[in-house]
C-alpha positions as CSV (number, residue, x, y, z in Angstrom):
1,X,-66.1,43.9,60.7
2,X,-67.0,43.4,57.4
3,X,-64.7,45.9,56.4
4,X,-61.9,43.9,57.9
5,X,-62.8,40.8,56.2
6,X,-62.7,42.4,52.9
7,X,-59.5,43.8,53.5
8,X,-58.2,40.7,54.4
9,X,-59.4,38.8,51.4
10,X,-57.8,41.6,49.2
11,X,-54.8,41.0,50.6
12,X,-54.8,37.1,50.4
13,X,-55.8,37.3,46.6
14,X,-53.0,39.9,45.8
15,X,-50.6,37.3,47.6
16,X,-51.8,34.6,45.6
17,X,-51.3,36.4,42.4
18,X,-48.1,37.5,43.3
19,X,-47.1,33.8,44.0
20,X,-48.7,32.8,40.7
21,X,-46.5,35.1,38.9
22,X,-43.1,34.4,40.6
23,X,-44.1,30.8,39.5
24,X,-44.6,31.5,35.8
25,X,-41.6,33.7,35.7
26,X,-39.2,31.1,37.2
27,X,-40.4,28.4,34.2
28,X,-39.8,30.6,31.8
29,X,-36.5,32.3,32.7
30,X,-34.9,28.2,33.1
31,X,-30.9,29.0,32.6
32,X,-30.0,27.7,29.1
33,X,-27.1,25.3,29.2
34,X,-24.5,26.2,26.4
35,X,-23.3,22.9,24.2
36,X,-21.3,22.4,21.1
37,X,-22.5,19.7,18.4
38,X,-20.9,17.7,16.2
39,X,-22.2,15.5,12.9
40,X,-22.4,12.0,13.0
41,X,-20.3,10.1,10.2
42,X,-19.3,7.0,8.8
43,X,-16.0,5.4,9.3
44,X,-14.1,1.8,9.5
45,X,-14.2,0.6,13.0
46,X,-11.3,-2.0,14.2
47,X,-11.5,-4.3,17.2
48,X,-8.0,-5.5,18.3
49,X,-6.3,-8.1,20.5
50,X,-3.2,-6.8,21.7
51,X,-0.2,-8.7,22.8
52,X,3.3,-7.9,23.4
53,X,6.9,-9.5,22.8
54,X,10.4,-9.6,21.7
55,X,11.1,-8.9,17.9
56,X,13.3,-11.0,16.4
57,X,15.1,-11.2,12.8
58,X,13.7,-13.6,10.4
59,X,17.4,-14.4,9.5
60,X,20.3,-14.8,11.8
61,X,23.6,-16.7,11.4
62,X,27.1,-16.9,12.7
63,X,29.8,-17.7,10.5
64,X,32.8,-19.7,11.5
65,X,36.4,-20.4,9.9
66,X,36.3,-24.0,8.3
67,X,39.8,-23.6,7.5
68,X,43.1,-22.2,9.1
69,X,44.6,-18.9,7.1
70,X,45.7,-15.6,7.5
71,X,43.1,-13.3,8.6
72,X,42.1,-10.3,6.1
73,X,38.9,-8.3,6.7
74,X,37.9,-7.3,3.5
75,X,36.6,-3.6,2.0
76,X,33.2,-2.6,1.8
77,X,32.5,-1.3,-1.6
78,X,30.2,1.1,-0.6
79,X,32.2,2.9,2.0
80,X,35.7,2.2,0.9
81,X,36.8,1.0,4.4
82,X,36.7,-2.1,5.8
83,X,33.7,-3.8,7.1
84,X,32.5,-2.8,10.2
85,X,29.4,-3.2,12.6
86,X,26.3,-2.0,11.2
87,X,27.3,-2.3,7.6
88,X,24.7,-3.7,5.2
89,X,26.7,-6.4,3.1
90,X,25.2,-7.8,-0.1
91,X,24.5,-11.6,-0.8
92,X,27.6,-13.4,-2.3
93,X,29.8,-10.7,-0.4
94,X,33.2,-11.8,0.8
95,X,33.5,-10.1,4.3
96,X,36.7,-12.0,5.3
97,X,39.2,-13.8,3.3
98,X,41.8,-16.4,4.8
99,X,45.0,-17.1,3.2
100,X,47.1,-20.1,3.2
101,X,49.8,-21.4,0.7
102,X,49.8,-24.7,2.7
103,X,46.2,-25.1,2.2
104,X,45.9,-23.7,-1.3
105,X,48.7,-26.3,-2.3
106,X,46.7,-29.2,-1.1
107,X,43.7,-28.1,-2.8
108,X,45.8,-27.6,-6.3
109,X,42.8,-26.1,-8.0
110,X,45.0,-25.3,-10.9
111,X,46.2,-28.8,-11.4
112,X,42.6,-30.3,-11.1
113,X,41.3,-27.5,-13.7
114,X,44.2,-29.3,-16.2
115,X,43.0,-32.8,-15.2
116,X,39.4,-31.8,-16.2
117,X,40.8,-30.2,-19.7
118,X,42.8,-33.3,-20.2
119,X,40.2,-35.7,-19.6
120,X,37.6,-34.1,-21.6
121,X,39.9,-34.1,-24.9
122,X,40.6,-37.4,-24.0
123,X,36.8,-38.2,-24.1
124,X,36.2,-36.6,-26.8
125,X,39.0,-38.4,-29.0
126,X,38.0,-41.8,-27.9
127,X,34.1,-41.0,-29.1
128,X,35.6,-39.6,-32.9
129,X,37.7,-43.0,-32.7
130,X,34.6,-44.9,-32.1
131,X,32.6,-43.4,-35.0
132,X,35.6,-44.4,-37.2
133,X,36.0,-47.6,-35.8
134,X,39.2,-47.2,-34.2
135,X,38.0,-47.5,-30.6
136,X,35.4,-49.6,-28.5
137,X,32.4,-48.5,-26.1
138,X,34.6,-49.7,-23.4
139,X,37.6,-47.5,-24.5
140,X,34.7,-44.5,-24.6
141,X,33.3,-45.6,-21.1
142,X,36.5,-45.4,-19.3
143,X,37.3,-42.1,-20.9
144,X,34.0,-40.8,-19.7
145,X,34.4,-42.1,-16.3
146,X,38.0,-40.3,-16.1
147,X,36.6,-37.1,-17.1
148,X,33.7,-37.3,-14.4
149,X,36.3,-38.3,-11.6
150,X,38.4,-35.1,-12.7
151,X,35.1,-33.2,-12.4
152,X,34.1,-34.3,-9.1
153,X,37.8,-33.8,-7.9
154,X,37.5,-30.0,-9.3
155,X,34.2,-29.1,-7.6
156,X,35.4,-30.8,-4.3
157,X,38.6,-28.4,-5.0
158,X,36.5,-25.4,-5.4
159,X,34.2,-26.2,-2.2
160,X,37.6,-26.4,-0.1
161,X,39.1,-23.0,-1.7
162,X,35.5,-21.4,-1.1
163,X,36.1,-22.1,3.0
164,X,39.0,-19.8,2.4
165,X,36.3,-17.1,2.2
166,X,33.7,-15.6,4.8
167,X,30.8,-15.2,2.3
168,X,27.1,-13.6,3.1
169,X,24.8,-16.1,2.4
170,X,22.0,-13.4,2.4
171,X,22.2,-9.8,2.4
172,X,22.0,-8.6,5.9
173,X,23.6,-6.3,8.8
174,X,26.8,-7.2,10.7
175,X,25.7,-7.6,14.2
176,X,28.9,-8.8,15.3
177,X,32.4,-8.7,14.1
178,X,35.3,-10.1,16.6
179,X,38.5,-8.2,16.4
180,X,41.5,-9.9,14.5
181,X,44.8,-8.3,13.6
182,X,45.1,-8.0,9.7
183,X,47.6,-10.8,8.8
184,X,47.5,-12.7,12.0
185,X,46.8,-16.6,11.7
186,X,43.3,-18.1,12.6
187,X,42.2,-22.0,13.3
188,X,39.6,-23.4,12.2
189,X,36.3,-23.3,14.2
190,X,36.6,-19.4,15.2
191,X,33.4,-17.2,14.8
192,X,34.1,-14.6,12.5
193,X,31.2,-12.5,11.7
194,X,27.2,-12.6,12.7
195,X,24.8,-11.5,10.4
196,X,21.4,-10.5,10.5
197,X,18.2,-9.9,8.1
198,X,15.9,-7.9,10.0
199,X,14.2,-6.3,7.1
200,X,11.5,-9.3,8.0
201,X,11.3,-9.8,11.7
202,X,8.9,-12.2,13.8
203,X,7.3,-11.9,16.9
204,X,6.6,-14.7,19.2
205,X,3.4,-14.2,21.3
206,X,1.4,-15.9,23.8
207,X,-2.4,-15.4,23.8
208,X,-5.1,-16.1,26.6
209,X,-7.2,-19.0,25.7
210,X,-10.6,-16.6,25.8
211,X,-8.8,-15.4,22.3
212,X,-8.9,-18.9,20.4
213,X,-12.1,-18.1,18.8
214,X,-11.5,-14.6,17.7
215,X,-7.9,-15.2,16.4
216,X,-7.2,-16.5,12.8
217,X,-4.1,-17.1,10.8
218,X,-3.8,-14.3,7.8
219,X,-5.2,-11.5,10.1
220,X,-3.5,-8.3,9.8
221,X,-1.7,-7.0,12.5
222,X,-0.4,-3.3,13.6
223,X,2.9,-3.6,15.3
224,X,4.4,-0.3,17.1
225,X,7.6,0.3,19.8
226,X,7.6,2.6,22.1
227,X,10.4,4.3,21.1
228,X,9.0,4.6,17.4
229,X,5.6,5.4,18.3
230,X,4.7,7.6,15.1
231,X,5.7,4.6,12.6
232,X,3.4,1.5,12.7
233,X,4.8,-1.4,10.5
234,X,2.4,-3.7,8.7
235,X,2.6,-7.2,10.0
236,X,0.3,-10.6,9.8
237,X,-0.7,-13.4,12.1
238,X,0.9,-16.4,10.2
239,X,0.8,-19.2,12.7
240,X,-1.2,-20.2,15.8
241,X,-0.9,-23.2,18.1
242,X,-3.8,-25.6,18.5
243,X,-2.9,-26.4,22.0
244,X,-3.2,-24.6,25.4
245,X,-0.2,-24.5,27.8
246,X,-1.7,-26.4,31.0
247,X,0.0,-24.3,33.5
248,X,-0.3,-20.9,31.8
249,X,-3.7,-21.5,30.2
250,X,-2.3,-19.3,26.8
251,X,-1.5,-20.8,23.3
252,X,1.6,-19.7,21.2
253,X,1.2,-17.7,17.9
254,X,3.7,-15.9,15.3
255,X,3.6,-13.0,13.6
256,X,5.7,-11.5,10.5
257,X,6.4,-8.0,10.6
258,X,7.5,-6.3,7.3
259,X,10.4,-3.9,8.5
260,X,11.5,-2.5,5.2
261,X,13.1,0.6,6.4
262,X,14.6,-1.7,9.6
263,X,12.9,1.4,12.1
264,X,12.2,-1.9,14.3
265,X,15.5,-3.8,15.7
266,X,16.0,-7.4,17.0
267,X,15.5,-7.4,20.4
268,X,13.3,-4.4,20.8
269,X,9.7,-4.6,22.9
270,X,7.1,-4.3,20.5
271,X,3.2,-4.0,21.0
272,X,1.1,-5.7,18.2
273,X,-2.5,-4.9,17.6
274,X,-4.5,-7.9,15.6
275,X,-7.4,-6.9,13.9
276,X,-10.1,-9.3,15.1
277,X,-13.1,-7.5,13.9
278,X,-13.6,-4.8,11.3
279,X,-16.3,-3.0,10.2
280,X,-16.6,-0.6,7.2
281,X,-18.7,2.4,6.5
282,X,-20.5,2.1,9.7
283,X,-22.1,4.9,11.8
284,X,-19.9,5.7,14.7
285,X,-19.3,8.4,17.3
286,X,-16.4,9.1,19.9
287,X,-17.1,7.1,23.0
288,X,-16.5,10.1,24.9
289,X,-20.1,11.6,23.7
290,X,-21.5,8.8,25.5
291,X,-23.0,9.0,29.0
292,X,-24.8,6.2,30.5
293,X,-27.7,6.3,33.0
294,X,-30.1,3.6,34.5
295,X,-28.1,1.0,32.6
296,X,-28.6,2.5,29.2
297,X,-26.1,4.4,26.9
298,X,-27.5,7.9,25.9
299,X,-26.4,11.0,23.5
300,X,-28.2,14.2,23.1
301,X,-29.3,16.0,20.0
302,X,-31.1,19.3,20.0
303,X,-34.8,20.3,18.9
304,X,-35.3,24.0,18.8
305,X,-33.7,24.8,22.1
306,X,-34.1,21.7,24.1
307,X,-32.2,18.5,24.5
308,X,-33.7,15.6,23.4
309,X,-32.3,12.1,25.1
310,X,-31.4,9.5,22.5
311,X,-31.1,6.0,23.7
312,X,-28.7,3.9,21.6
313,X,-27.3,0.4,21.1
314,X,-23.5,0.1,19.9
315,X,-21.3,-2.6,18.2
316,X,-17.6,-2.7,17.7
317,X,-15.2,-0.3,18.9
318,X,-11.6,1.1,19.2
319,X,-9.7,2.9,21.5
320,X,-11.5,6.0,20.6
321,X,-14.7,5.2,18.3
322,X,-17.9,3.1,18.6
323,X,-20.4,1.9,16.0
324,X,-23.8,3.1,16.7
325,X,-26.2,0.2,15.4
326,X,-29.3,1.7,16.7
327,X,-30.5,5.3,18.0
328,X,-28.5,7.7,15.3
329,X,-28.1,7.9,11.6
330,X,-25.3,9.7,9.4
331,X,-25.7,13.0,9.3
332,X,-27.1,13.4,12.6
333,X,-26.0,16.4,15.2
334,X,-25.4,15.4,19.0
335,X,-23.7,17.3,21.8
336,X,-20.2,16.7,21.9
337,X,-19.5,19.0,25.2
338,X,-22.0,20.2,28.0
339,X,-24.2,17.0,28.1
340,X,-22.9,16.1,31.2
341,X,-25.6,18.5,33.2
342,X,-28.5,17.9,30.5
343,X,-31.6,15.9,31.1
344,X,-34.3,15.2,28.6
345,X,-36.0,18.6,27.3
346,X,-33.4,20.7,28.8
347,X,-33.0,24.1,27.9
348,X,-29.6,24.8,25.9
349,X,-27.9,27.0,23.9
350,X,-26.1,25.9,20.8
351,X,-22.5,27.5,20.8
352,X,-20.7,27.9,17.5
């Protein structure tokens, strides 16, 4: 019987030793999770308030005929061809000329120029006679009045004659040019041409009242269009209404857009990102390196072969990056890939 109990005791002891040995082996052979690291750096973070709207030209004018006459579309000196839709027109350039002998005869511009010359010489003569005692002050005043009236008549004639030409009041692009046959007679009041300058544009936007404290006149804006995504235009928030619309609970603002290469066209739908906050040279990481557990924001660093859980506090952010206010320093290395399965003190293998 004693031999039986001894044998049982030896077997139990052996089993216990095997069990303990297996437990120790399991701990030392925990599978290491492969991870990739990235170094934490500093950058500028900008926080945006985004709005959308239709881009409009800063200058837009429709020019109509102010008198009657025969229609003659002028030649564009840049192309050597008659002006057409899409042509750039310089300020002061004559786009269309109207010709009418009857109107020109009524204006009588040459006659009025001659009258000015005659009146000027008469005034000079009277002033000379006054110095010699051969004329009175009244004679000089009458001559001066005649000269001034002649000048006024000439100026009015020049204004009337200028109405025979459709002239660009600013540098712009022809966006509408109704067709008329060369030499055909047109009457006063016909739309002749539409001109736009969209080297500078504006966007009228509506903002929710919750943005009122965050928006300020003078803030920088980035403007993009879905058809020209690779090009970002610089703009500025120039006006803000202090009143809230009772129906929409929004307030109005205007954004001035610099469009020197005229990539943005009038009528295009545009997106405007207004910089409401900007933090320069702050410690920042990509948002997708952060995991959330128990209401905390966590990133992982590596200590030898173990992952270390770091609770961080964050600040301003944009679409990809977020400021780290507390919990990381410039130069720290954090896990950028493979952290989804990590826990504090998990075994890791750093991949190159």
